[in-house]
TORRO-80463 format. One record per atom (N, C-alpha, C): x, y, z. Coordinates in pm, whole numbers, padded with zeros to 5 digits, always signed. Layout:
<recs>
XYZ;...
</recs>
This chain:
<recs>
+16029-10805-00259;+15951-10698-00198;+15809-10700-00251;+15716-10671-00165;+15577-10669-00207;+15553-10554-00302;+15446-10564-00379;+15419-10460-00478;+15270-10438-00490;+15213-10364-00397;+15071-10333-00399;+15053-10184-00381;+14938-10132-00421;+14912-09989-00409;+14911-09948-00263;+14991-09847-00231;+15007-09807-00091;+14899-09710-00047;+14860-09721+00077;+14776-09622+00144;+14847-09579+00271;+14818-09461+00317;+14884-09410+00437;+14818-09471+00559;+14879-09576+00614;+14819-09648+00726;+14885-09614+00859;+14966-09510+00859;+15028-09467+00984;+15156-09539+01019;+15201-09631+00933;+15322-09704+00966;+15446-09620+00946;+15439-09518+00862;+15556-09435+00838;+15561-09319+00935;+15681-09276+00968;+15696-09169+01067;+15716-09037+00996;+15611-08956+00985;+15617-08825+00921;+15583-08720+01025;+15645-08603+01014;+15604-08502+01110;+15490-08419+01053;+15436-08329+01133;+15313-08259+01098;+15332-08161+00983;+15456-08136+00941;+15479-08038+00836;+15498-08102+00699;+15459-08230+00682;+15488-08292+00554;+15385-08259+00447;+15317-08145+00460;+15233-08097+00352;+15317-08035+00241;+15446-08013+00267;+15536-07956+00167;+15664-08038+00163;+15738-08022+00056;+15866-08091+00048;+15956-08043+00160;+16002-08136+00242;+16088-08100+00354;+16232-08087+00306;+16312-08007+00376;+16453-07999+00339;+16521-08132+00366;+16638-08155+00306;+16708-08280+00331;+16737-08300+00479;+16747-08427+00519;+16787-08458+00656;+16925-08397+00681;+16955-08358+00807;+17081-08287+00834;+17204-08374+00818;+17192-08506+00834;+17309-08593+00824;+17278-08709+00730;+17378-08747+00652;+17362-08861+00563;+17340-08987+00646;+17237-09060+00614;+17205-09180+00691;+17308-09289+00663;+17318-09386+00755;+17414-09496+00736;+17387-09571+00606;+17492-09626+00545;+17473-09703+00422;+17379-09822+00444;+17315-09864+00337;+17226-09979+00344;+17304-10102+00388;+17257-10171+00493;+17327-10288+00545;+17296-10414+00466;+17178-10420+00409;+17139-10542+00340;+17233-10570+00223;+17279-10695+00214;+17370-10735+00107;+17291-10810+00001;+17287-10756-00120;+17216-10822-00229;+17292-10948-00269;+17218-11054-00293;+17279-11184-00320;+17274-11219-00468;+17382-11282-00515;+17381-11341-00647;+17375-11242-00761;+17333-11293-00874;+17320-11213-00996;+17175-11175-01018;+17155-11070-01097;+17020-11026-01129;+17010-10993-01277;+16890-10997-01328;+16860-10946-01461;+16774-10823-01442;+16824-10711-01492;+16755-10583-01480;+16693-10542-01612;+16584-10468-01604;+16524-10405-01720;+16547-10254-01710;+16596-10196-01816;+16626-10053-01822;+16510-09984-01893;+16437-09898-01822;+16320-09834-01879;+16357-09711-01961;+16280-09689-02065;+16295-09569-02146;+16272-09446-02058;+16356-09343-02075;+16342-09222-01995;+16300-09105-02083;+16236-09008-02021;+16193-08889-02093;+16264-08767-02035;+16247-08653-02101;+16305-08526-02057;+16455-08541-02029;+16527-08605-02121;+16671-08625-02105;+16743-08491-02123;+16830-08458-02028;+16898-08329-02032;+17030-08337-02109;+17103-08227-02111;+17227-08219-02188;+17334-08314-02135;+17322-08354-02009;+17418-08447-01950;+17377-08593-01967;+17269-08616-02040;+17222-08752-02062;+17139-08807-01947;+17102-08723-01851;+17021-08766-01737;+16873-08756-01772;+16799-08865-01753;+16657-08866-01780;+16574-08848-01656;+16442-08855-01672;+16353-08829-01559;+16368-08932-01448;+16397-09057-01482;+16413-09160-01379;+16546-09143-01305;+16651-09108-01379;+16780-09079-01314;+16764-08969-01211;+16695-08862-01250;+16679-08748-01159;+16590-08785-01041;+16488-08867-01064;+16402-08909-00953;+16482-08984-00848;+16570-09073-00892;+16652-09152-00799;+16749-09062-00723;+16820-08974-00794;+16920-08890-00726;+16854-08786-00638;+16746-08724-00683;+16680-08620-00604;+16611-08678-00482;+16554-08797-00496;+16487-08860-00382;+16589-08898-00275;+16705-08948-00317;+16811-08980-00221;+16858-08854-00149;+16867-08744-00221;+16908-08618-00160;+16804-08571-00058;+16676-08587-00092;+16570-08543-00002;+16572-08622+00129;+16582-08755+00118;+16584-08839+00238;+16723-08846+00300;+16824-08795+00226;+16964-08799+00269;+17014-08941+00289;+16987-09023+00189;+17037-09161+00188;+17125-09179+00065;+17196-09290+00061;+17279-09319-00055;+17190-09360-00172;+17213-09304-00292;+17124-09333-00403;+17139-09473-00459;+17031-09525-00514;+17037-09649-00590;+17130-09626-00709;+17214-09723-00746;+17309-09700-00855;+17246-09660-00988;+17129-09714-01020;+17063-09680-01146;+16917-09721-01137;+16827-09645-01199;+16686-09686-01199;+16669-09814-01279;+16593-09908-01227;+16578-10036-01294;+16455-10109-01242;+16409-10205-01320;+16307-10300-01276;+16373-10438-01280;+16368-10511-01171;+16434-10641-01165;+16345-10749-01223;+16397-10820-01323;+16325-10934-01379;+16347-11058-01293;+16471-11078-01249;+16501-11194-01164;+16617-11158-01074;+16603-11190-00946;+16703-11156-00844;+16756-11283-00780;+16881-11278-00736;+16938-11386-00656;+16975-11509-00735;+17022-11492-00858;+17064-11606-00939;+17198-11657-00885;+17202-11783-00847;+17324-11842-00790;+17398-11920-00899;+17517-11874-00933;+17597-11940-01036;+17743-11923-00999;+17821-12031-01007;+17962-12022-00974;+18046-11971-01090;+18004-12002-01211;+18082-11969-01330;+18017-11852-01403;+18074-11732-01387;+18014-11614-01449;+18018-11621-01601;+18123-11678-01657;+18131-11687-01803;+18020-11776-01858;+17987-11883-01787;+17876-11969-01830;+17743-11897-01815;+17730-11821-01709;+17608-11744-01688;+17587-11643-01800;+17693-11576-01840;+17683-11481-01949;+17652-11552-02082;+17709-11671-02099;+17679-11746-02221;+17531-11781-02228;+17474-11826-02117;+17332-11859-02114;+17249-11735-02144;+17291-11623-02086;+17216-11499-02107;+17213-11460-02255;+17329-11462-02320;+17336-11415-02459;+17292-11521-02559;+17323-11648-02532;+17297-11753-02630;+17163-11823-02613;+17109-11821-02491;+16984-11892-02467;+16869-11799-02430;+16896-11701-02343;+16787-11612-02303;+16749-11514-02413;+16847-11450-02475;+16814-11349-02576;+16735-11406-02693;+16765-11527-02743;+16678-11585-02847;+16534-11603-02800;+16515-11638-02673;+16380-11651-02618;+16309-11516-02620;+16380-11412-02575;+16319-11278-02572;+16283-11232-02713;+16371-11259-02808;+16342-11220-02946;+16228-11302-03005;+16220-11429-02967;+16110-11513-03012;+15976-11460-02961;+15971-11423-02833;+15847-11369-02776;+15814-11234-02840;+15915-11156-02870;+15891-11028-02938;+15827-11052-03074;+15876-11153-03147;+15818-11185-03277;+15672-11224-03266;+15637-11298-03160;+15497-11337-03139;+15411-11213-03117;+15461-11118-03038;+15383-10997-03012;+15366-10915-03139;+15471-10910-03219;+15463-10835-03345;+15358-10895-03437;+15354-11028-03445;+15256-11093-03533;+15114-11074-03481;+15101-11066-03349;+14968-11050-03290;+14916-10908-03304;+15003-10811-03282;+14960-10671-03279;+14981-10598-03410;+15071-10649-03493;+15104-10578-03616;+15194-10458-03593;+15240-10441-03469;+15326-10328-03432;+15471-10370-03450;+15553-10280-03508;+15695-10314-03523;+15770-10303-03391;+15704-10250-03287;+15758-10240-03151;+15884-10154-03143;+15922-10092-03252;+16036-09999-03253;+16159-10059-03187;+16182-10186-03209;+16300-10251-03156;+16287-10300-03013;+16173-10277-02949;+16158-10318-02809;+16156-10470-02797;+16236-10523-02706;+16243-10667-02686;+16159-10715-02569;+16098-10624-02496;+16024-10661-02375;+15889-10590-02378;+15781-10654-02333;+15651-10585-02331;+15657-10460-02244;+15584-10357-02284;+15581-10233-02206;+15534-10261-02063;+15579-10177-01972;+15539-10188-01831;+15442-10076-01798;+15329-10113-01740;+15226-10016-01702;+15237-09986-01553;+15253-09858-01519;+15254-09818-01378;+15112-09812-01325;+15090-09867-01206;+14956-09871-01147;+14945-09794-01017;+15056-09750-00961;+15052-09677-00834;+15190-09667-00774;+15196-09664-00643;+15324-09650-00574;+15316-09722-00441;+15431-09742-00382;+15438-09810-00253;+15554-09754-00173;+15531-09723-00047;+15636-09689+00048;+15620-09786+00164;+15719-09868+00189;+15699-09976+00285;+15832-10018+00348;+15822-10108+00445;+15937-10162+00517;+15917-10311+00536;+16024-10387+00524;+16015-10529+00555;+16144-10576+00621;+16132-10688+00693;+16246-10751+00758;+16257-10894+00706;+16377-10935+00678;+16399-11069+00625;+16349-11174+00724;+16268-11267+00674;+16217-11374+00757;+16093-11341+00836;+16046-11217+00830;+15926-11177+00904;+15810-11155+00806;+15701-11224+00825;+15582-11211+00740;+15616-11228+00592;+15701-11322+00564;+15737-11349+00426;+15839-11254+00366;+15895-11165+00447;+15993-11069+00397;+16123-11137+00355;+16186-11082+00253;+16312-11138+00203;+16430-11042+00219;+16403-10917+00263;+16510-10818+00275;+16488-10733+00400;+16596-10686+00458;+16589-10585+00565;+16601-10449+00498;+16486-10382+00478;+16491-10261+00396;+16362-10181+00408;+16377-10050+00402;+16266-09960+00371;+16286-09913+00228;+16177-09889+00156;+16193-09847+00018;+16071-09772-00031;+16091-09697-00139;+15983-09629-00210;+15991-09672-00356;+15876-09702-00415;+15875-09755-00551;+15757-09704-00632;+15770-09711-00764;+15658-09700-00856;+15618-09843-00889;+15493-09877-00863;+15446-10014-00881;+15401-10036-01025;+15443-10149-01081;+15408-10185-01217;+15313-10305-01218;+15257-10333-01334;+15163-10444-01347;+15219-10551-01440;+15204-10676-01399;+15245-10786-01484;+15134-10818-01584;+15162-10910-01676;+15065-10947-01779;+15097-11090-01823;+15009-11155-01898;+15041-11290-01948;+15170-11292-02029;+15196-11186-02107;+15320-11181-02185;+15442-11173-02094;+15432-11093-01990;+15543-11085-01894;+15563-11219-01824;+15454-11281-01782;+15465-11408-01708;+15528-11516-01795;+15497-11517-01924;+15557-11616-02014;+15708-11598-02020;+15753-11472-02027;+15896-11445-02028;+15961-11483-01895;+15895-11450-01785;+15951-11482-01654;+15961-11633-01633;+15865-11708-01686;+15874-11854-01678;+16000-11904-01748;+16028-11848-01865;+16146-11892-01940;+16275-11851-01870;+16277-11729-01817;+16395-11683-01744;+16419-11770-01620;+16311-11796-01548;+16321-11880-01428;+16377-12017-01464;+16329-12075-01572;+16373-12209-01611;+16521-12211-01648;+16570-12102-01706;+16710-12098-01747;+16806-12075-01632;+16764-11999-01531;+16861-11949-01434;+16846-11998-01291;+16740-12067-01257;+16722-12102-01116;+16796-12229-01077;+16927-12223-01080;+17011-12326-01024;+17001-12460-01093;+17008-12568-01016;+17013-12703-01071;+16891-12786-01033;+16784-12721-00989;+16668-12795-00939;+16573-12837-01052;+16628-12896-01158;+16545-12940-01270;+16481-13076-01240;+16361-13092-01290;+16292-13220-01280;+16360-13321-01372;+16384-13441-01322;+16459-13541-01397;+16388-13582-01526;+16255-13582-01526;+16180-13626-01643;+16159-13514-01745;+16124-13395-01697;+16092-13285-01789;+16212-13197-01820;+16319-13208-01739;+16438-13123-01751;+16403-12976-01734;+16298-12948-01656;+16258-12811-01628;+16255-12788-01478;+16266-12660-01439;+16257-12625-01298;+16113-12630-01252;+16091-12642-01120;+15953-12635-01068;+15890-12502-01105;+15757-12496-01115;+15689-12370-01149;+15720-12262-01045;+15718-12138-01090;+15734-12028-00996;+15619-12027-00896;+15650-11987-00774;+15548-11992-00668;+15453-11875-00671;+15490-11768-00736;+15404-11649-00737;+15428-11571-00865;+15332-11486-00899;+15346-11402-01018;+15454-11297-00995;+15506-11245-01103;+15605-11139-01099;+15544-11013-01038;+15622-10941-00960;+15576-10815-00900;+15670-10702-00945;+15660-10659-01070;+15753-10557-01121;+15735-10423-01053;+15845-10357-01024;+15840-10225-00962;+15969-10151-00990;+15957-10020-00998;+16072-09932-01020;+16109-09870-00886;+16215-09921-00825;+16257-09868-00695;+16318-09729-00713;+16277-09636-00627;+16328-09499-00632;+16426-09472-00519;+16407-09538-00404;+16490-09507-00287;+16495-09627-00195;+16612-09653-00135;+16631-09757-00034;+16681-09693+00096;+16646-09754+00210;+16704-09715+00338;+16698-09835+00430;+16772-09829+00540;+16764-09934+00641;+16625-09933+00704;+16579-10048+00754;+16438-10059+00795;+16402-09991+00926;+16501-09955+01009;+16467-09898+01139;+16399-09762+01127;+16437-09684+01026;+16377-09552+01004;+16293-09562+00877;+16161-09565+00893;+16074-09583+00778;+16066-09456+00695;+16069-09473+00565;+16057-09359+00475;+15917-09300+00486;+15909-09169+00478;+15781-09100+00495;+15696-09111+00370;+15578-09167+00388;+15484-09190+00278;+15439-09059+00215;+15392-08965+00297;+15341-08838+00244;+15452-08755+00180;+15570-08765+00237;+15683-08691+00182;+15716-08742+00041;+15705-08872+00021;+15732-08929-00111;+15627-08882-00212;+15501-08880-00171;+15395-08831-00260;+15425-08688-00304;+15458-08603-00206;+15486-08463-00236;+15608-08449-00327;+15707-08533-00302;+15827-08530-00385;+15792-08559-00531;+15715-08664-00555;+15678-08699-00692;+15594-08588-00754;+15499-08536-00678;+15410-08432-00730;+15486-08305-00768;+15584-08268-00687;+15650-08139-00705;+15779-08147-00786;+15846-08263-00785;+15977-08273-00849;+15980-08365-00970;+15879-08448-00988;+15882-08550-01093;+15755-08544-01178;+15742-08442-01262;+15617-08424-01337;+15580-08542-01425;+15679-08614-01478;+15648-08726-01567;+15601-08849-01490;+15614-08849-01357;+15574-08964-01276;+15451-08934-01190;+15392-08816-01205;+15284-08776-01115;+15165-08870-01118;+15139-08931-01233;+15024-09019-01242;+15027-09131-01141;+15147-09175-01102;+15159-09288-01009;+15107-09256-00871;+15110-09128-00831;+15066-09092-00695;+14934-09017-00695;+14868-09007-00811;+14741-08935-00821;+14628-09027-00775;+14593-09017-00647;+14492-09107-00591;+14350-09071-00635;+14333-08954-00698;+14202-08919-00752;+14177-08988-00885;+14285-09034-00948;+14274-09104-01076;+14253-09252-01047;+14135-09303-01077;+14103-09442-01044;+14132-09538-01160;+14195-09490-01266;+14226-09579-01378;+14329-09683-01335;+14323-09799-01397;+14412-09908-01358;+14555-09887-01407;+14573-09804-01510;+14707-09776-01562;+14734-09627-01549;+14840-09593-01477;+14876-09452-01456;+14959-09397-01572;+15053-09475-01618;+15131-09443-01738;+15208-09568-01777;+15260-09571-01899;+15335-09686-01948;+15477-09645-01983;+15569-09740-01968;+15707-09717-02008;+15757-09837-02089;+15833-09806-02191;+15894-09910-02273;+16029-09948-02214;+16060-10077-02224;+16191-10125-02182;+16286-10109-02300;+16395-10037-02279;+16483-10007-02392;+16602-10101-02403;+16632-10180-02299;+16746-10269-02306;+16743-10367-02191;+16841-10452-02186;+16851-10551-02079;+16986-10533-02010;+16985-10536-01880;+17110-10531-01805;+17130-10664-01733;+17255-10706-01729;+17291-10828-01659;+17402-10791-01563;+17380-10806-01436;+17477-10752-01340;+17491-10840-01218;+17607-10839-01159;+17627-10902-01030;+17605-10796-00924;+17549-10834-00811;+17515-10733-00712;+17635-10682-00634;+17756-10722-00673;+17872-10652-00616;+17868-10505-00657;+17792-10473-00762;+17778-10333-00801;+17709-10251-00693;+17640-10318-00601;+17577-10248-00491;+17670-10238-00370;+17793-10286-00383;+17881-10297-00268;+17910-10165-00199;+17899-10054-00273;+17933-09926-00211;+17833-09886-00105;+17719-09958-00096;+17623-09930+00011;+17677-09974+00147;+17765-10072+00150;+17801-10136+00276;+17944-10100+00317;+17958-10055+00440;+18089-10034+00498;+18170-09921+00437;+18105-09826+00373;+18177-09714+00311;+18153-09587+00392;+18259-09515+00421;+18248-09390+00495;+18221-09277+00397;+18099-09227+00396;+18062-09118+00308;+18071-08982+00378;+18151-08975+00483;+18154-08853+00564;+18232-08740+00498;+18313-08772+00396;+18391-08667+00331;+18358-08660+00183;+18371-08542+00127;+18346-08524-00016;+18439-08610-00100;+18564-08624-00054;+18662-08701-00130;+18617-08846-00143;+18565-08903-00033;+18517-09041-00038;+18403-09054-00138;+18311-08959-00138;+18199-08964-00230;+18248-08959-00374;+18347-08874-00401;+18400-08864-00537;+18465-08995-00578;+18543-09054-00488;+18609-09180-00518;+18507-09290-00545;+18405-09297-00462;+18306-09402-00479;+18225-09380-00606;+18196-09256-00639;+18122-09228-00762;+18202-09277-00882;+18333-09251-00880;+18417-09297-00990;+18421-09450-00995;+18428-09513-00878;+18433-09659-00874;+18305-09720-00928;+18193-09660-00894;+18065-09712-00941;+18058-09700-01093;+18099-09586-01147;+18097-09570-01292;+18187-09674-01358;+18300-09701-01299;+18392-09799-01355;+18330-09938-01353;+18263-09971-01244;+18200-10102-01234;+18090-10118-01338;+18016-10012-01360;+17909-10020-01460;+17967-10059-01595;+18077-09996-01632;+18135-10022-01763;+18191-10164-01771;+18246-10214-01661;+18310-10344-01664;+18212-10460-01646;+18110-10441-01563;+18030-10555-01519;+17894-10564-01583;+17848-10461-01650;+17714-10464-01707;+17722-10485-01857;+17644-10577-01907;+17635-10599-02050;+17501-10548-02098;+17501-10452-02189;+17378-10396-02242;+17340-10469-02370;+17217-10516-02376;+17166-10582-02496;+17059-10493-02554;+17085-10428-02665;+16988-10338-02728;+16902-10414-02828;
</recs>
């Protein structure tokens, strides 16, 4: 998905009353049809204003935004480091993640510590700076699109430190296309476009740009900087990455072909998702 600062160009369908937070749509929209492919490496961002139930500001942004648009919520707030990793042997993939990738991440952390003199408080990944937001739609195969999806996101900025890590991740996980002489994969074709997705929907009904701005302004005080168009600074706010998630996108399976028309189904699926998180995600602190 693209990751550039959004402007209201009329592509989104908003009605004339979107000067205020609109009530939820009357009916839950159909589940997301797009099927996520392969494995991904997720970054789990530090959250603020954590409540008694352990829910932080990003958790609430994801759940409240889904309620406002009346769509199925994203399973967890995250920034994707690498998507679509194709591997037949999951045990080997996990071995590479823990035995080869994590030493690289710790090595790069050590370099940053020596350069800055900061102990980094245990952080293994460079902080992510939010630069704005994006509400957009794309179709797979059209204008370079890779997914059939509408989405709303907080846009982040990459850096030389991030790119160095992404190069190493790419080299470890991008299939078998290694160069015979160098034993490395071809260079990445483009820079990383980090973003914190808040909401997904099918592409036929575009998410309302102004409604998302109002939602962040009125419901997400810790994220307001991302939508403050009067603030011309290049960094709206920064977030530290607190851990690494490694997951197969079967965890997104509840988006497809599930009847959410009854409360019982929603309860069952919520329990299933929680169970999958515990079984399929490995947290590296």
